[in-house]
PQR file with spaces between the fields and no chain letter, atoms N, CA, C, O and H, PARSE charges and radii, in Angstrom:
ATOM       1  N    MET     1      -3.958    8.412  -29.042 -0.4000 1.5000
ATOM       2  CA   MET     1      -3.648    9.793  -28.604 -0.0000 2.0000
ATOM       3  C    MET     1      -4.957   10.565  -28.405  0.5500 1.7000
ATOM       4  O    MET     1      -5.118   11.344  -27.466 -0.5500 1.4000
ATOM       5  N    LYS     2      -5.887   10.308  -29.340 -0.4000 1.5000
ATOM       6  CA   LYS     2      -7.181   11.008  -29.220 -0.0000 2.0000
ATOM       7  C    LYS     2      -7.883   10.545  -27.942  0.5500 1.7000
ATOM       8  O    LYS     2      -8.567   11.324  -27.279 -0.5500 1.4000
ATOM       9  H    LYS     2      -5.756    9.676  -30.103  0.4000 1.0000
ATOM      10  N    GLN     3      -7.703    9.277  -27.613 -0.4000 1.5000
ATOM      11  CA   GLN     3      -8.344    8.744  -26.403 -0.0000 2.0000
ATOM      12  C    GLN     3      -7.760    9.452  -25.180  0.5500 1.7000
ATOM      13  O    GLN     3      -8.480    9.786  -24.239 -0.5500 1.4000
ATOM      14  H    GLN     3      -7.148    8.644  -28.152  0.4000 1.0000
ATOM      15  N    ALA     4      -6.470    9.670  -25.209 -0.4000 1.5000
ATOM      16  CA   ALA     4      -5.819   10.349  -24.076 -0.0000 2.0000
ATOM      17  C    ALA     4      -6.422   11.741  -23.923  0.5500 1.7000
ATOM      18  O    ALA     4      -6.618   12.232  -22.812 -0.5500 1.4000
ATOM      19  H    ALA     4      -5.885    9.399  -25.973  0.4000 1.0000
ATOM      20  N    HIS     5      -6.711   12.366  -25.064 -0.4000 1.5000
ATOM      21  CA   HIS     5      -7.297   13.715  -24.999 -0.0000 2.0000
ATOM      22  C    HIS     5      -8.660   13.644  -24.317  0.5500 1.7000
ATOM      23  O    HIS     5      -9.020   14.494  -23.503 -0.5500 1.4000
ATOM      24  H    HIS     5      -6.551   11.968  -25.967  0.4000 1.0000
ATOM      25  N    LYS     6      -9.406   12.600  -24.679 -0.4000 1.5000
ATOM      26  CA   LYS     6     -10.742   12.441  -24.085 -0.0000 2.0000
ATOM      27  C    LYS     6     -10.590   12.219  -22.577  0.5500 1.7000
ATOM      28  O    LYS     6     -11.388   12.707  -21.777 -0.5500 1.4000
ATOM      29  H    LYS     6      -9.114   11.910  -25.341  0.4000 1.0000
ATOM      30  N    HIS     7      -9.568   11.488  -22.220 -0.4000 1.5000
ATOM      31  CA   HIS     7      -9.337   11.222  -20.790 -0.0000 2.0000
ATOM      32  C    HIS     7      -9.066   12.528  -20.065  0.5500 1.7000
ATOM      33  O    HIS     7      -9.511   12.735  -18.936 -0.5500 1.4000
ATOM      34  H    HIS     7      -8.919   11.092  -22.870  0.4000 1.0000
ATOM      35  N    GLY     8      -8.326   13.406  -20.736 -0.4000 1.5000
ATOM      36  CA   GLY     8      -8.011   14.707  -20.128 -0.0000 2.0000
ATOM      37  C    GLY     8      -9.304   15.472  -19.862  0.5500 1.7000
ATOM      38  O    GLY     8      -9.446   16.134  -18.834 -0.5500 1.4000
ATOM      39  H    GLY     8      -7.965   13.238  -21.653  0.4000 1.0000
ATOM      40  N    ARG     9     -10.236   15.373  -20.795 -0.4000 1.5000
ATOM      41  CA   ARG     9     -11.514   16.081  -20.615 -0.0000 2.0000
ATOM      42  C    ARG     9     -12.256   15.450  -19.433  0.5500 1.7000
ATOM      43  O    ARG     9     -12.945   16.132  -18.674 -0.5500 1.4000
ATOM      44  H    ARG     9     -10.120   14.836  -21.630  0.4000 1.0000
ATOM      45  N    GLY    10     -12.097   14.145  -19.301 -0.4000 1.5000
ATOM      46  CA   GLY    10     -12.761   13.451  -18.191 -0.0000 2.0000
ATOM      47  C    GLY    10     -12.221   13.993  -16.867  0.5500 1.7000
ATOM      48  O    GLY    10     -12.935   14.058  -15.867 -0.5500 1.4000
ATOM      49  H    GLY    10     -11.538   13.591  -19.917  0.4000 1.0000
ATOM      50  N    SER    11     -10.959   14.375  -16.887 -0.4000 1.5000
ATOM      51  CA   SER    11     -10.354   14.928  -15.662 -0.0000 2.0000
ATOM      52  C    SER    11     -11.142   16.160  -15.228  0.5500 1.7000
ATOM      53  O    SER    11     -11.372   16.370  -14.037 -0.5500 1.4000
ATOM      54  H    SER    11     -10.379   14.322  -17.700  0.4000 1.0000
ATOM      55  N    GLY    12     -11.553   16.966  -16.195 -0.4000 1.5000
ATOM      56  CA   GLY    12     -12.324   18.178  -15.868 -0.0000 2.0000
ATOM      57  C    GLY    12     -13.636   17.775  -15.213  0.5500 1.7000
ATOM      58  O    GLY    12     -14.082   18.392  -14.245 -0.5500 1.4000
ATOM      59  H    GLY    12     -11.367   16.795  -17.163  0.4000 1.0000
ATOM      60  N    ASP    13     -14.244   16.727  -15.759 -0.4000 1.5000
ATOM      61  CA   ASP    13     -15.508   16.251  -15.178 -0.0000 2.0000
ATOM      62  C    ASP    13     -15.252   15.782  -13.749  0.5500 1.7000
ATOM      63  O    ASP    13     -16.069   15.995  -12.853 -0.5500 1.4000
ATOM      64  H    ASP    13     -13.882   16.226  -16.545  0.4000 1.0000
ATOM      65  N    ASN    14     -14.119   15.149  -13.558 -0.4000 1.5000
ATOM      66  CA   ASN    14     -13.767   14.650  -12.226 -0.0000 2.0000
ATOM      67  C    ASN    14     -13.639   15.824  -11.271  0.5500 1.7000
ATOM      68  O    ASN    14     -14.014   15.735  -10.102 -0.5500 1.4000
ATOM      69  H    ASN    14     -13.455   14.975  -14.286  0.4000 1.0000
ATOM      70  N    LEU    15     -13.107   16.918  -11.779 -0.4000 1.5000
ATOM      71  CA   LEU    15     -12.929   18.106  -10.925 -0.0000 2.0000
ATOM      72  C    LEU    15     -14.297   18.585  -10.462  0.5500 1.7000
ATOM      73  O    LEU    15     -14.481   18.981   -9.311 -0.5500 1.4000
ATOM      74  H    LEU    15     -12.802   16.991  -12.728  0.4000 1.0000
ATOM      75  N    LEU    16     -15.253   18.539  -11.390 -0.4000 1.5000
ATOM      76  CA   LEU    16     -16.608   18.998  -11.044 -0.0000 2.0000
ATOM      77  C    LEU    16     -17.205   18.065   -9.998  0.5500 1.7000
ATOM      78  O    LEU    16     -17.805   18.509   -9.020 -0.5500 1.4000
ATOM      79  H    LEU    16     -15.103   18.218  -12.325  0.4000 1.0000
ATOM      80  N    GLY    17     -17.028   16.760  -10.223 -0.4000 1.5000
ATOM      81  CA   GLY    17     -17.575   15.787   -9.282 -0.0000 2.0000
ATOM      82  C    GLY    17     -16.635   15.633   -8.089  0.5500 1.7000
ATOM      83  O    GLY    17     -17.005   15.062   -7.063 -0.5500 1.4000
ATOM      84  H    GLY    17     -16.541   16.400  -11.018  0.4000 1.0000
ATOM      85  N    GLY    18     -15.415   16.151   -8.237 -0.4000 1.5000
ATOM      86  CA   GLY    18     -14.433   16.052   -7.154 -0.0000 2.0000
ATOM      87  C    GLY    18     -14.560   17.226   -6.197  0.5500 1.7000
ATOM      88  O    GLY    18     -13.630   17.531   -5.450 -0.5500 1.4000
ATOM      89  H    GLY    18     -15.115   16.615   -9.070  0.4000 1.0000
ATOM      90  N    ARG    19     -15.708   17.879   -6.220 -0.4000 1.5000
ATOM      91  CA   ARG    19     -15.914   19.013   -5.312 -0.0000 2.0000
ATOM      92  C    ARG    19     -15.750   18.517   -3.866  0.5500 1.7000
ATOM      93  O    ARG    19     -15.418   19.282   -2.960 -0.5500 1.4000
ATOM      94  H    ARG    19     -16.463   17.631   -6.826  0.4000 1.0000
ATOM      95  N    SER    20     -15.989   17.236   -3.686 -0.4000 1.5000
ATOM      96  CA   SER    20     -15.889   16.655   -2.339 -0.0000 2.0000
ATOM      97  C    SER    20     -14.418   16.693   -1.904  0.5500 1.7000
ATOM      98  O    SER    20     -14.112   16.836   -0.721 -0.5500 1.4000
ATOM      99  H    SER    20     -16.259   16.614   -4.421  0.4000 1.0000
ATOM     100  N    GLN    21     -13.521   16.564   -2.880 -0.4000 1.5000
ATOM     101  CA   GLN    21     -12.088   16.550   -2.537 -0.0000 2.0000
ATOM     102  C    GLN    21     -11.665   17.871   -1.899  0.5500 1.7000
ATOM     103  O    GLN    21     -11.079   17.864   -0.816 -0.5500 1.4000
ATOM     104  H    GLN    21     -13.769   16.448   -3.841  0.4000 1.0000
ATOM     105  N    PRO    22     -11.947   19.002   -2.542 -0.5600 1.5000
ATOM     106  CA   PRO    22     -11.583   20.300   -1.948  0.2800 2.0000
ATOM     107  C    PRO    22     -12.237   20.477   -0.582  0.5500 1.7000
ATOM     108  O    PRO    22     -11.643   21.043    0.335 -0.5500 1.4000
ATOM     109  N    MET    23     -13.470   19.982   -0.462 -0.4000 1.5000
ATOM     110  CA   MET    23     -14.187   20.102    0.812 -0.0000 2.0000
ATOM     111  C    MET    23     -13.422   19.313    1.873  0.5500 1.7000
ATOM     112  O    MET    23     -13.263   19.758    3.010 -0.5500 1.4000
ATOM     113  H    MET    23     -13.952   19.521   -1.207  0.4000 1.0000
ATOM     114  N    ARG    24     -12.958   18.143    1.475 -0.4000 1.5000
ATOM     115  CA   ARG    24     -12.201   17.298    2.409 -0.0000 2.0000
ATOM     116  C    ARG    24     -10.928   18.033    2.819  0.5500 1.7000
ATOM     117  O    ARG    24     -10.496   17.974    3.970 -0.5500 1.4000
ATOM     118  H    ARG    24     -13.087   17.782    0.551  0.4000 1.0000
ATOM     119  N    LEU    25     -10.352   18.716    1.861 -0.4000 1.5000
ATOM     120  CA   LEU    25      -9.127   19.475    2.164 -0.0000 2.0000
ATOM     121  C    LEU    25      -9.450   20.531    3.206  0.5500 1.7000
ATOM     122  O    LEU    25      -8.661   20.785    4.116 -0.5500 1.4000
ATOM     123  H    LEU    25     -10.703   18.765    0.926  0.4000 1.0000
ATOM     124  N    GLY    26     -10.610   21.139    3.064 -0.4000 1.5000
ATOM     125  CA   GLY    26     -11.032   22.173    4.015 -0.0000 2.0000
ATOM     126  C    GLY    26     -11.161   21.573    5.400  0.5500 1.7000
ATOM     127  O    GLY    26     -10.768   22.186    6.392 -0.5500 1.4000
ATOM     128  H    GLY    26     -11.251   20.933    2.324  0.4000 1.0000
ATOM     129  N    VAL    27     -11.710   20.380    5.465 -0.4000 1.5000
ATOM     130  CA   VAL    27     -11.857   19.711    6.769 -0.0000 2.0000
ATOM     131  C    VAL    27     -10.470   19.472    7.341  0.5500 1.7000
ATOM     132  O    VAL    27     -10.240   19.616    8.542 -0.5500 1.4000
ATOM     133  H    VAL    27     -12.030   19.881    4.659  0.4000 1.0000
ATOM     134  N    PHE    28      -9.558   19.106    6.463 -0.4000 1.5000
ATOM     135  CA   PHE    28      -8.186   18.843    6.918 -0.0000 2.0000
ATOM     136  C    PHE    28      -7.586   20.121    7.491  0.5500 1.7000
ATOM     137  O    PHE    28      -6.910   20.103    8.519 -0.5500 1.4000
ATOM     138  H    PHE    28      -9.745   18.988    5.488  0.4000 1.0000
ATOM     139  N    THR    29      -7.848   21.224    6.808 -0.4000 1.5000
ATOM     140  CA   THR    29      -7.331   22.517    7.275 -0.0000 2.0000
ATOM     141  C    THR    29      -7.920   22.830    8.636  0.5500 1.7000
ATOM     142  O    THR    29      -7.238   23.354    9.517 -0.5500 1.4000
ATOM     143  H    THR    29      -8.398   21.239    5.972  0.4000 1.0000
ATOM     144  N    HIS    30      -9.194   22.504    8.799 -0.4000 1.5000
ATOM     145  CA   HIS    30      -9.868   22.767   10.075 -0.0000 2.0000
ATOM     146  C    HIS    30      -9.171   21.972   11.181  0.5500 1.7000
ATOM     147  O    HIS    30      -8.927   22.476   12.277 -0.5500 1.4000
ATOM     148  H    HIS    30      -9.748   22.078    8.083  0.4000 1.0000
ATOM     149  N    SER    31      -8.862   20.721   10.858 -0.4000 1.5000
ATOM     150  CA   SER    31      -8.200   19.852   11.836 -0.0000 2.0000
ATOM     151  C    SER    31      -6.841   20.453   12.190  0.5500 1.7000
ATOM     152  O    SER    31      -6.431   20.455   13.351 -0.5500 1.4000
ATOM     153  H    SER    31      -9.060   20.312    9.967  0.4000 1.0000
ATOM     154  N    LYS    32      -6.158   20.956   11.181 -0.4000 1.5000
ATOM     155  CA   LYS    32      -4.828   21.547   11.413 -0.0000 2.0000
ATOM     156  C    LYS    32      -4.971   22.771   12.318  0.5500 1.7000
ATOM     157  O    LYS    32      -4.135   23.011   13.189 -0.5500 1.4000
ATOM     158  H    LYS    32      -6.490   20.954   10.238  0.4000 1.0000
ATOM     159  N    THR    33      -6.026   23.531   12.103 -0.4000 1.5000
ATOM     160  CA   THR    33      -6.249   24.727   12.927 -0.0000 2.0000
ATOM     161  C    THR    33      -6.463   24.309   14.376  0.5500 1.7000
ATOM     162  O    THR    33      -5.989   24.959   15.307 -0.5500 1.4000
ATOM     163  H    THR    33      -6.705   23.336   11.396  0.4000 1.0000
ATOM     164  N    GLU    34      -7.188   23.209   14.542 -0.4000 1.5000
ATOM     165  CA   GLU    34      -7.455   22.723   15.902 -0.0000 2.0000
ATOM     166  C    GLU    34      -6.130   22.359   16.567  0.5500 1.7000
ATOM     167  O    GLU    34      -5.901   22.665   17.737 -0.5500 1.4000
ATOM     168  H    GLU    34      -7.573   22.680   13.785  0.4000 1.0000
ATOM     169  N    VAL    35      -5.278   21.709   15.810 -0.4000 1.5000
ATOM     170  CA   VAL    35      -3.972   21.307   16.354 -0.0000 2.0000
ATOM     171  C    VAL    35      -3.187   22.563   16.732  0.5500 1.7000
ATOM     172  O    VAL    35      -2.508   22.606   17.758 -0.5500 1.4000
ATOM     173  H    VAL    35      -5.465   21.460   14.860  0.4000 1.0000
ATOM     174  N    SER    36      -3.296   23.579   15.881 -0.4000 1.5000
ATOM     175  CA   SER    36      -2.568   24.833   16.150 -0.0000 2.0000
ATOM     176  C    SER    36      -3.120   25.468   17.424  0.5500 1.7000
ATOM     177  O    SER    36      -2.372   25.996   18.246 -0.5500 1.4000
ATOM     178  H    SER    36      -3.847   23.544   15.047  0.4000 1.0000
ATOM     179  N    ASP    37      -4.445   25.407   17.571 -0.4000 1.5000
ATOM     180  CA   ASP    37      -5.084   25.993   18.747 -0.0000 2.0000
ATOM     181  C    ASP    37      -4.639   25.245   19.997  0.5500 1.7000
ATOM     182  O    ASP    37      -4.424   25.837   21.055 -0.5500 1.4000
ATOM     183  H    ASP    37      -5.053   24.978   16.903  0.4000 1.0000
ATOM     184  N    GLY    38      -4.504   23.910   19.848 -0.4000 1.5000
ATOM     185  CA   GLY    38      -4.121   23.099   21.003 -0.0000 2.0000
ATOM     186  C    GLY    38      -2.695   23.430   21.373  0.5500 1.7000
ATOM     187  O    GLY    38      -2.157   22.864   22.324 -0.5500 1.4000
ATOM     188  H    GLY    38      -4.679   23.429   18.989  0.4000 1.0000
């Protein structure tokens, strides 16, 4: 159970290193905007 807690903390670290993920989402939004424009 304690290990699971540590894993949860790792998730936070992933969020910090997962900054690329939100950026990718932004690119996706941009693509969607292009489709809307088209």
